[in-house]
C-alpha positions in Angstrom: 3.3 33.4 -75.7 5.0 32.2 -72.4 2.7 30.4 -69.9 2.0 32.6 -66.9 2.6 30.8 -63.6 -0.2 32.6 -61.7 -2.7 32.1 -64.6 -1.8 28.4 -64.6 -2.3 28.2 -60.8 -5.7 29.8 -61.1 -6.6 27.3 -63.8 -5.6 24.4 -61.6 -7.7 25.7 -58.7 -10.6 26.2 -61.1 -10.2 22.7 -62.5 -10.2 21.2 -58.9 -13.3 23.2 -58.0 -15.4 22.6 -61.1 -14.5 19.0 -62.0 -12.5 17.5 -59.2 -9.3 17.4 -61.2 -6.0 16.8 -59.4 -4.2 20.2 -59.4 -0.7 18.6 -59.9 -1.9 16.8 -63.0 -3.5 20.0 -64.4 -0.2 21.8 -63.9 1.8 19.0 -65.6 -0.1 19.7 -68.8 0.2 23.5 -68.6 3.5 23.8 -70.4 5.2 25.4 -67.4 8.9 24.6 -66.7 11.6 25.3 -64.1 10.9 28.3 -61.8 7.5 29.0 -63.3 6.4 25.5 -62.6 7.8 25.7 -59.0 6.0 29.0 -58.4 2.6 27.6 -59.7 2.9 24.5 -57.6 3.8 26.6 -54.5 0.9 28.9 -55.1 -1.7 26.1 -55.6 -0.5 24.0 -52.6 -0.2 27.2 -50.5 -3.8 28.2 -51.3 -5.2 24.8 -50.5 -3.1 24.6 -47.2 -4.3 28.0 -46.1 -7.7 28.6 -47.7 -9.6 29.4 -44.5 -7.0 31.7 -43.2 -6.8 33.5 -46.5 -10.6 33.9 -46.6 -10.5 35.3 -43.1 -7.9 37.9 -44.1 -9.8 38.8 -47.3 -13.1 39.2 -45.4 -11.5 41.8 -43.2 -10.3 43.7 -46.3 -13.5 43.4 -48.3 -16.2 43.6 -45.8 -17.8 40.6 -47.5 -18.1 36.9 -46.6 -15.8 34.8 -48.8 -18.6 32.5 -49.8 -20.6 35.4 -51.1 -18.0 36.0 -53.8 -18.1 34.3 -57.2 -15.8 31.2 -57.2 -13.6 32.7 -59.9 -13.0 35.9 -58.0 -12.4 34.0 -54.8 -9.7 31.9 -56.5 -7.9 35.1 -57.7 -8.1 36.8 -54.4 -6.9 33.7 -52.5 -3.9 33.0 -54.7 -2.8 36.7 -54.5 -3.4 36.8 -50.8 -1.2 33.7 -50.4 1.6 35.4 -52.3 1.3 38.6 -50.2 1.2 36.7 -46.9 3.6 33.8 -47.5 6.0 34.4 -50.4 8.5 37.0 -49.3 10.4 36.9 -52.6 7.3 38.0 -54.5 7.1 41.9 -54.5 3.7 43.0 -53.2 3.1 45.3 -56.2 3.8 42.5 -58.6 1.4 40.1 -56.9 -1.3 42.8 -56.8 -0.8 43.7 -60.4 -0.9 40.1 -61.5 -4.1 39.5 -59.5 -5.8 42.5 -61.1 -4.7 41.3 -64.6 -6.2 37.8 -63.8 -9.4 39.5 -62.8 -9.5 41.5 -66.0 -9.2 38.3 -68.1 -11.4 36.0 -66.0 -13.9 38.2 -64.2 -13.6 41.7 -65.8 -16.6 43.1 -64.0 -15.0 42.5 -60.7 -11.5 43.9 -61.5 -12.1 47.1 -59.6 -13.3 45.2 -56.5 -10.3 42.9 -56.7 -7.9 45.8 -57.1 -9.3 47.6 -54.0 -9.3 44.5 -51.8 -5.8 43.5 -52.7 -4.4 47.0 -52.1 -5.9 47.0 -48.6 -4.5 43.6 -47.9 -1.1 44.5 -49.2 -0.9 47.0 -46.3 -1.3 44.2 -43.7 -0.8 40.9 -45.6 -0.1 38.7 -42.5 -3.1 39.4 -40.3 -3.7 36.6 -37.9 -6.9 35.8 -35.9 -6.5 35.5 -32.1 -6.8 32.0 -30.7 -10.2 31.4 -29.1 -10.2 28.4 -26.8 -13.8 29.0 -26.0 -14.5 28.1 -29.6 -11.5 25.8 -30.2 -12.9 24.0 -33.3 -13.5 27.2 -35.3 -10.3 28.8 -34.0 -8.0 25.9 -35.0 -10.0 25.4 -38.2 -9.2 28.9 -39.4 -5.6 29.0 -38.1 -4.7 25.7 -39.9 -7.3 25.8 -42.7 -9.0 22.5 -42.0 -12.8 22.0 -42.1 -14.5 22.1 -38.7 -15.9 18.6 -39.0 -12.4 17.2 -39.2 -11.0 19.4 -36.4 -13.9 18.2 -34.2 -13.2 14.5 -34.9 -9.5 14.9 -34.3 -10.1 16.6 -31.0 -12.6 13.9 -29.9 -10.1 11.2 -30.8 -6.7 12.7 -29.8 -7.4 15.8 -27.7 -6.7 19.4 -28.5 -2.9 19.4 -28.2 -2.4 16.3 -30.4 -5.0 17.6 -32.8 -3.0 20.9 -33.3 0.2 18.8 -33.8 -1.6 16.9 -36.6 -3.0 20.1 -38.2 0.5 21.7 -38.1 2.1 18.6 -39.7 -0.6 18.6 -42.4 0.6 22.1 -43.4 4.3 21.3 -43.3 6.5 20.3 -46.3 6.5 16.6 -47.1 9.9 15.1 -47.5 10.9 13.0 -50.5 11.8 9.5 -49.3 13.5 7.0 -51.6 13.5 3.3 -50.8 16.8 1.7 -51.7 16.5 -1.2 -54.1 18.7 -3.7 -52.3 18.5 -6.0 -55.2 20.8 -3.6 -57.1 22.6 -1.4 -54.7 23.3 -0.3 -51.1 22.4 2.8 -49.2 26.1 3.9 -49.1 26.5 3.5 -52.8 23.3 5.4 -53.5 24.3 8.3 -51.1 27.7 8.5 -52.9 26.1 8.6 -56.3 23.6 11.3 -55.3 26.4 13.4 -53.7 28.3 13.4 -57.0 25.2 15.0 -58.6 24.8 17.6 -55.9 21.8 15.8 -54.3 21.7 15.5 -50.6 20.6 12.1 -49.3 20.5 11.0 -45.7 19.1 8.0 -44.0 15.6 8.4 -42.6 15.4 8.0 -38.8 13.3 4.9 -39.2 15.7 2.9 -41.4 19.0 3.0 -43.3 17.3 1.7 -46.5 15.1 4.8 -46.6 16.8 7.9 -47.9 15.5 11.5 -47.5 16.4 13.4 -50.7 16.9 17.2 -50.9 17.5 19.0 -54.2 16.6 16.0 -56.4 14.5 17.9 -58.9 12.8 15.8 -61.6 13.5 12.1 -60.6 13.1 10.9 -64.2 16.3 12.7 -65.1 18.4 10.9 -62.4 20.3 7.9 -63.8 19.9 6.0 -60.5 16.1 6.3 -60.9 16.0 5.1 -64.5 18.4 2.3 -63.6 16.0 1.1 -60.9 18.2 1.7 -57.8 15.3 3.3 -55.9 11.6 3.9 -55.8 9.6 6.6 -54.0 7.5 5.6 -51.0 6.8 7.1 -47.6 8.4 5.2 -44.7 5.0 4.4 -43.1 3.9 2.5 -46.1 7.2 0.6 -46.2 7.0 -0.3 -42.5 3.5 -1.7 -43.0 5.0 -4.3 -45.3 8.1 -4.8 -43.2 6.1 -5.7 -40.1 4.6 -8.8 -41.8 7.9 -10.6 -41.5 8.1 -11.9 -45.1 10.7 -14.5 -45.9 12.2 -15.7 -49.2 10.0 -18.1 -51.3 6.6 -16.8 -49.9 3.5 -16.4 -51.9 2.0 -12.9 -51.5 -1.2 -11.3 -52.7 -1.6 -7.5 -52.8 -5.2 -6.7 -53.4 -5.2 -2.9 -53.9 -1.8 -2.6 -55.4 -1.4 0.4 -57.7 0.9 2.2 -58.1 2.8 -0.8 -56.7 4.9 0.5 -53.7 3.8 -2.3 -51.3 4.3 -5.0 -53.9 7.8 -3.7 -54.6 8.6 -3.6 -50.8 7.3 -7.2 -50.5 9.5 -8.3 -53.4 12.6 -6.8 -51.8 11.8 -8.5 -48.5 11.4 -11.9 -50.1 14.6 -11.2 -52.2 12.8 -11.5 -55.6 11.9 -15.2 -54.9 8.5 -16.8 -54.4 5.6 -15.0 -56.1 3.5 -11.8 -55.8 0.1 -11.3 -57.5 -0.8 -7.6 -57.5 -4.4 -6.7 -58.2 -6.1 -3.4 -58.8 -9.6 -2.5 -59.9 -8.4 0.1 -62.3 -6.9 -1.8 -65.3 -5.3 1.4 -66.6 -3.1 1.6 -63.5 -1.6 -1.9 -64.0 1.0 -0.5 -66.3 2.4 1.5 -63.4 3.1 -1.7 -61.5 4.5 -3.6 -64.5 6.8 -0.7 -65.6 7.9 -0.2 -62.0 8.7 -3.8 -61.4 10.7 -4.0 -64.7 12.7 -0.9 -63.8 13.5 -2.3 -60.4 14.5 -5.7 -61.8 11.7 -7.5 -60.1 10.4 -10.5 -62.0 8.1 -12.2 -59.5 5.2 -9.7 -59.7 2.1 -10.5 -61.8 -0.2 -7.5 -62.2 -3.9 -8.4 -62.6 -7.1 -6.5 -62.9 -9.5 -7.4 -60.1 -12.1 -6.0 -57.7 -10.7 -6.6 -54.1 -14.3 -7.3 -53.0 -14.9 -10.1 -55.5 -13.9 -13.6 -54.4 -11.6 -15.6 -56.7 -12.1 -19.3 -55.7 -8.9 -20.5 -57.2 -6.9 -18.4 -54.7 -8.7 -19.5 -51.6 -6.3 -20.3 -48.8 -3.3 -20.0 -51.1 -1.3 -17.0 -49.7 1.3 -16.9 -47.0 0.5 -13.2 -46.7 -2.3 -10.9 -48.0 -1.9 -7.2 -48.2 -5.1 -5.1 -48.1 -4.2 -1.5 -48.3 -7.7 -0.4 -48.8 -9.3 2.8 -50.3 -9.7 5.4 -47.6 -10.3 9.1 -46.9 -6.6 9.8 -47.2 -6.6 12.1 -44.2 -3.1 11.0 -43.2 -1.5 12.3 -46.4 -3.0 15.8 -46.5 0.5 17.3 -46.4 1.1 15.6 -49.8 -2.4 16.2 -51.2 -3.7 19.3 -49.6 -6.9 19.2 -51.6 -8.1 16.2 -49.6 -9.2 18.5 -46.8 -11.9 19.9 -49.2 -13.6 16.5 -49.5 -17.3 16.6 -48.4 -17.6 14.5 -45.2 -20.7 12.7 -46.4 -18.6 11.1 -49.3 -16.4 9.4 -46.7 -19.2 7.8 -44.6 -19.6 4.8 -47.0 -15.9 3.9 -46.9 -15.9 1.7 -43.7 -18.4 -0.7 -45.3 -16.3 -1.0 -48.5 -13.1 -1.5 -46.4 -14.8 -4.2 -44.3 -15.9 -6.0 -47.5 -12.4 -6.0 -48.8 -10.9 -7.2 -45.5 -13.4 -10.1 -45.4 -12.6 -11.1 -48.9 -8.9 -10.8 -48.3 -9.1 -13.1 -45.3 -10.4 -15.9 -47.5 -7.1 -16.0 -49.4 -4.9 -16.4 -46.3 -3.4 -19.9 -45.7 -3.6 -21.4 -42.2 -0.9 -19.7 -40.2 -0.6 -16.9 -42.8 -0.6 -13.2 -42.3 -3.2 -10.6 -43.1 -2.2 -6.9 -43.3 -4.9 -4.3 -43.2 -3.7 -0.7 -43.7 -4.9 2.8 -44.6 -3.4 6.2 -45.0 -6.0 7.8 -42.7 -6.1 8.3 -38.9 -9.8 8.1 -38.1 -10.9 5.2 -35.9 -14.0 4.6 -38.0 -11.8 3.5 -40.9 -9.2 1.8 -38.8 -9.8 0.2 -35.4 -13.6 0.0 -35.8 -13.3 -1.8 -39.2 -10.8 -4.3 -37.7 -13.1 -4.7 -34.6 -16.1 -5.6 -36.8 -14.0 -8.0 -38.8 -12.5 -9.8 -35.8 -15.9 -10.1 -34.1 -17.0 -12.2 -37.1 -13.8 -14.1 -37.8 -12.6 -16.0 -34.8 -9.9 -17.8 -36.9 -7.9 -14.5 -37.0 -6.2 -12.7 -34.2 -4.0 -9.6 -34.0 -0.3 -10.3 -34.3 2.2 -8.2 -32.2 4.9 -6.4 -34.2 7.8 -4.1 -33.6 8.5 -0.9 -35.6 11.9 0.9 -35.4 12.5 3.4 -32.6 11.1 5.8 -31.7 7.9 4.0 -32.6 8.4 0.7 -30.7 6.2 -2.3 -29.9 2.5 -2.7 -30.9 0.0 -5.4 -29.9 -1.3 -5.8 -33.5 -2.4 -2.3 -34.4 -0.5 1.0 -34.8 -1.6 4.5 -35.6 1.2 6.6 -37.0 0.3 10.2 -36.7 1.5 12.8 -39.3 4.8 14.3 -38.4 5.5 12.3 -35.3 8.3 10.3 -36.8 8.5 12.3 -40.1 6.0 10.0 -41.8 2.6 10.3 -43.3 -0.4 9.5 -41.2 -1.0 5.7 -41.4 -2.7 2.8 -39.8 -1.3 -0.7 -39.6 -3.0 -3.9 -38.4 -1.3 -7.2 -38.7 -3.4 -10.4 -38.1 -2.6 -14.0 -38.2 -4.8 -16.9 -39.3 -4.9 -19.6 -36.7 -3.4 -23.0 -37.8 
């Protein structure tokens, strides 16, 4: 029996809700292919990107608060409401019919209710709330489907206008950016090879060695990928490594390395000379680093299991550069992982102490005159500037090192916050420090 895209999407939403499973991984194991897979991914991401707006619409068609519904029924209503309001190519009658069939199989006692609500919604599927600047947090939270606590923090940090820009960027499609493996090819050669396969590739505005791909499909099927001519990485993460100023022959430590993107960038910058030791606390992820390095033709990376908070005496003062891309809330990559917006805020409060512990330990490996990179894929000061401030107050032998990023980003006095969408990158924080000689 063919796998149904809507049923698979409903299963992925249920798996996220009940056991915290990653929706993309659930869908990969669903057996879907081609258009069915594309539709399921679209539905799941669309529901997560618009869950509060969808609930607002459903409440007006049901007369009930969304949180009073059973989770299973709410999943079915949300995914159908998304199709009705956002997918113009899906006929309304087909979306409603599929929604009712899902209810019959997953919540049969609610099938009549689901049918009635969806038929009302199909008459006005794109209802929008009016903007209420007197209650701007709630208003923006519903319009862009972000939790109120996050909207409030973004407004307090960046102001209402910039907050809305960030929320809109979070709901926009994320580009696929390939980093050119300059050990094997050039941007021009790669663009030409893609063109012959009907794949559009254009340089990213932040660098010619970064190519934005359109129509690439499954990367594993592209010869240039399997031949190691590229790897996938957002420009912000690549620029974090670039700003260190690595040179051939250097000794580099990457303490939170999996899946390996920053280690690969460092290897390209030092032209596959010197040495890189790439650590990760999850031993099962080390294979990603090893296989990636082998595919790219990089032979200077040694992948090791290790807790970035645990000191290794044999490495003290040994590195020309240490990269600490620490675990974080991930609030800068919501456009790629829309489920991040559902994280309970209390789970994020312990992160700054963990980040500071890693940064302190990382500093012990830096040689005199060496560089220490602290980076996150979040944009909250408590995980970024405040962690760095606490570190520097206790470590007078380190100081921020000014660096320059490509235009339109410009010069920074040691720290840079890259906001989502501003230069077509993920949200990211970079801090470069230098150990005094």
